[in-house]
Legacy VTK file of the C-alpha trace (Angstrom):
# vtk DataFile Version 3.0
C-alpha trace
ASCII
DATASET POLYDATA
POINTS 293 float
170.736 32.549 70.973
172.554 35.639 69.762
172.746 38.682 72.042
172.394 41.236 69.286
171.704 44.347 71.377
170.444 47.332 69.495
172.545 50.446 69.436
171.653 53.347 71.653
171.525 53.997 75.386
169.882 51.454 77.615
167.024 52.959 79.565
166.775 52.783 83.319
164.996 50.292 85.508
161.765 48.991 84.058
160.155 49.482 87.449
160.607 53.237 87.798
157.614 55.390 88.615
154.834 54.421 86.205
154.104 58.074 85.676
157.366 58.263 83.733
156.484 55.379 81.437
156.420 56.124 77.738
153.580 55.103 75.441
155.404 51.999 74.223
155.826 50.702 77.776
152.141 51.215 78.475
151.337 49.352 75.253
153.588 46.440 76.284
152.012 46.314 79.752
148.511 46.343 78.259
149.458 43.558 75.856
150.846 41.395 78.683
147.672 41.878 80.729
145.455 41.042 77.748
147.531 37.924 77.065
147.764 36.621 80.627
144.431 37.582 82.222
142.194 35.046 80.373
144.620 32.214 81.119
144.842 33.100 84.813
141.043 33.250 84.959
140.753 29.788 83.401
143.414 28.395 85.740
141.614 29.809 88.767
138.297 28.269 87.684
139.354 24.863 86.420
142.705 24.049 88.037
143.389 26.085 91.176
140.011 25.093 92.596
141.129 21.429 92.624
143.454 19.701 95.075
146.121 19.188 92.392
146.252 22.905 91.552
145.613 24.501 94.934
149.228 25.684 95.031
148.639 28.013 92.046
147.778 31.261 93.886
150.729 30.765 96.255
153.159 30.291 93.381
151.751 33.231 91.395
151.926 35.636 94.347
155.362 34.590 95.556
156.750 34.442 92.003
155.660 38.004 91.279
157.141 39.048 94.621
160.469 37.465 93.648
160.487 39.432 90.404
159.499 42.644 92.178
162.309 42.378 94.741
164.769 42.178 91.826
163.215 45.134 90.018
166.413 47.207 90.036
168.102 44.572 87.865
165.609 45.016 85.014
166.737 47.179 82.115
164.335 48.041 79.321
166.324 47.548 76.107
164.096 46.608 73.143
165.502 44.500 70.296
167.914 42.711 72.653
167.776 39.638 70.417
167.641 39.328 66.664
164.258 40.347 65.349
164.040 37.047 63.489
163.203 35.358 66.777
159.896 37.246 66.705
158.833 34.886 63.922
157.983 32.507 66.777
155.369 34.973 68.016
152.545 34.349 65.499
152.647 30.513 65.859
152.558 30.873 69.646
149.583 33.239 69.458
147.757 30.844 67.113
148.512 28.023 69.553
147.032 30.084 72.403
143.904 30.765 70.330
143.576 27.086 69.448
144.027 25.985 73.066
141.478 28.507 74.353
138.965 27.490 71.723
139.117 23.817 72.668
139.770 24.433 76.386
143.198 22.778 76.446
144.310 24.546 79.601
147.733 22.932 79.918
148.632 23.719 76.312
147.302 27.274 76.686
149.359 27.934 79.820
152.482 26.521 78.157
152.039 28.707 75.065
151.404 31.815 77.177
154.505 31.081 79.258
156.618 30.653 76.113
155.242 33.904 74.651
156.074 35.830 77.824
159.574 34.363 77.823
160.053 35.447 74.199
158.868 38.963 75.087
161.238 39.089 78.062
164.169 38.123 75.842
163.252 40.758 73.263
162.447 43.692 75.576
164.727 43.039 78.577
167.472 40.912 77.081
169.031 37.467 77.598
171.241 38.769 80.418
168.224 39.808 82.486
166.503 36.489 81.798
169.609 34.597 82.906
169.862 36.540 86.163
166.167 35.955 86.869
166.106 32.249 85.985
164.951 31.217 89.483
161.637 33.153 89.546
161.095 32.441 85.839
161.507 28.692 86.384
159.446 28.903 89.567
156.513 30.466 87.704
156.571 27.521 85.283
154.933 25.475 88.073
151.733 27.388 87.243
151.405 25.324 84.058
148.782 22.601 84.408
150.394 19.200 83.719
148.633 16.901 81.220
145.953 14.677 82.734
147.536 11.574 81.183
150.832 12.408 82.866
149.060 12.895 86.201
147.393 9.499 85.968
150.607 7.730 84.970
152.644 9.335 87.746
150.089 9.006 90.518
148.908 5.448 89.947
151.984 3.738 91.457
151.972 6.216 94.349
148.281 5.624 95.016
148.744 1.848 95.112
151.808 2.079 97.357
150.171 4.512 99.795
147.020 2.362 99.952
148.995 -0.809 100.685
151.210 0.801 103.319
148.284 2.525 105.052
146.355 -0.745 105.198
149.404 -2.589 106.576
149.957 0.027 109.296
146.304 0.002 110.385
146.116 -3.793 110.229
149.136 -3.989 112.545
147.177 -1.752 114.944
144.297 -4.305 114.922
141.934 -2.317 112.706
139.617 -4.302 110.378
141.177 -2.970 107.198
142.280 -4.360 103.842
143.486 -2.866 100.574
143.023 -3.875 96.966
144.802 -1.628 94.501
143.758 1.929 95.348
140.693 0.777 97.309
140.853 0.648 101.112
138.108 -1.138 103.022
137.735 -0.450 106.738
134.805 -2.141 108.516
131.743 -1.487 106.318
133.312 1.517 104.528
135.255 1.665 101.269
137.639 4.508 100.477
139.190 5.261 97.100
142.618 6.880 97.244
142.313 9.786 94.817
145.061 11.632 92.933
145.091 14.376 95.575
146.172 11.760 98.127
148.867 10.325 95.890
151.560 12.925 96.427
151.575 14.752 93.076
149.933 17.964 94.293
152.137 18.031 97.371
155.174 17.081 95.314
154.747 19.939 92.824
154.088 22.418 95.621
157.066 21.219 97.639
159.347 21.273 94.601
158.360 24.883 93.999
158.616 25.849 97.674
161.908 23.967 98.037
163.332 25.806 95.050
162.457 29.186 96.560
163.603 28.098 100.022
167.017 27.176 98.630
167.149 30.417 96.627
166.405 32.592 99.672
168.440 30.732 102.309
171.375 29.893 100.001
172.868 26.825 101.756
176.645 26.785 102.035
177.313 23.698 99.893
175.896 22.161 96.748
175.585 18.853 98.577
173.255 20.517 101.074
171.114 21.848 98.234
171.023 18.481 96.470
170.108 16.531 99.608
167.384 19.053 100.466
165.824 18.780 97.004
166.110 14.970 96.951
164.263 14.771 100.270
161.154 16.391 98.783
159.763 13.225 97.180
159.889 10.985 100.299
158.587 13.831 102.458
155.600 14.357 100.134
154.820 10.634 100.048
155.103 10.312 103.849
152.877 13.356 104.394
150.230 11.942 102.055
150.436 8.594 103.844
149.627 10.406 107.090
146.725 12.103 105.322
145.270 8.770 104.180
145.684 7.316 107.685
143.855 10.282 109.195
140.967 9.986 106.720
140.643 6.233 107.297
140.605 6.720 111.078
138.019 9.497 110.766
135.858 7.233 108.627
136.102 4.362 111.101
135.678 6.311 114.364
133.312 9.106 113.224
131.623 8.583 109.862
132.225 8.502 106.148
130.469 11.852 105.755
132.795 13.491 108.282
135.903 12.219 106.479
134.694 13.375 103.060
133.484 16.838 104.081
135.409 19.705 105.634
137.811 17.305 107.363
139.047 16.137 103.942
140.134 19.657 102.990
141.657 20.237 106.418
143.625 17.030 105.978
145.054 18.561 102.808
146.174 21.659 104.742
147.682 19.359 107.358
149.547 17.463 104.626
151.099 20.639 103.252
152.036 21.885 106.742
153.629 18.540 107.638
155.528 18.497 104.348
156.964 21.961 104.928
157.821 21.047 108.520
159.574 17.908 107.295
161.636 19.905 104.808
162.660 22.337 107.558
163.716 19.407 109.767
165.849 17.991 106.960
167.434 21.411 106.437
168.181 21.750 110.156
169.686 18.231 110.264
171.888 18.923 107.233
173.012 22.254 108.703
173.920 20.603 112.016
175.792 17.833 110.191
177.836 20.303 108.143
178.679 22.300 111.266
179.810 19.143 113.045
182.052 18.218 110.121
183.635 21.674 110.164
LINES 1 294
293 0 1 2 3 4 5 6 7 8 9 10 11 12 13 14 15 16 17 18 19 20 21 22 23 24 25 26 27 28 29 30 31 32 33 34 35 36 37 38 39 40 41 42 43 44 45 46 47 48 49 50 51 52 53 54 55 56 57 58 59 60 61 62 63 64 65 66 67 68 69 70 71 72 73 74 75 76 77 78 79 80 81 82 83 84 85 86 87 88 89 90 91 92 93 94 95 96 97 98 99 100 101 102 103 104 105 106 107 108 109 110 111 112 113 114 115 116 117 118 119 120 121 122 123 124 125 126 127 128 129 130 131 132 133 134 135 136 137 138 139 140 141 142 143 144 145 146 147 148 149 150 151 152 153 154 155 156 157 158 159 160 161 162 163 164 165 166 167 168 169 170 171 172 173 174 175 176 177 178 179 180 181 182 183 184 185 186 187 188 189 190 191 192 193 194 195 196 197 198 199 200 201 202 203 204 205 206 207 208 209 210 211 212 213 214 215 216 217 218 219 220 221 222 223 224 225 226 227 228 229 230 231 232 233 234 235 236 237 238 239 240 241 242 243 244 245 246 247 248 249 250 251 252 253 254 255 256 257 258 259 260 261 262 263 264 265 266 267 268 269 270 271 272 273 274 275 276 277 278 279 280 281 282 283 284 285 286 287 288 289 290 291 292
């Protein structure tokens, strides 16, 4: 992509006192709000209210905070790329309209994200986008993944977690058996849903791990790589603990207790255990590197 910066002085930080904003900046801000607000509303209603998308508000808030803390690095310099790139704008807007009409939330969020990225390149320049690649990539986790992809990715995890949970409980002399994603304990049958299959926790932990690495800045690349690679097994282990807790609640209390408020609390417990596990891995890697030095 060419960095064809327009001639003329580059204005100051884009985050100066809003009272000093010119009319064009107010128009850009109004356009961004009009573009983003309907998509955020749809995400909050149809995705963030589910277990798979519960991480959305956390990512949105922390992502905006990351951008705000880097506000002094933003320079408002319109026409920072060749104006020909704006030819991508109308197709993206038509794609947003199409997705909103037919309620294709994942496609809509992707098109909105791409439009905002194009606007950032045009108004703030490729250099600013490159320096802010961490929060920009982090905010991409707000995009709802396709349902087909969710099913394909979670099915093997659901089967594995069901089998391992049944084996652990059977070794502890519980009357339990598993068939596929179905766990039977005594007279109860439990279906391991997508929320218990690791995908929601995995996406959240990937996002949180990315920000954790960005803020703590480990000393070596090996430390960063090992920390990121540990996210998948940590998420799977945490979801295994969640399934075990729900099965034990069903057996010792009741099926209604396991499927009510306790089910949501188990999700909070899963996220807390996952974050705690990532911190333990970070501490172990830090101690190992210190010992080597």
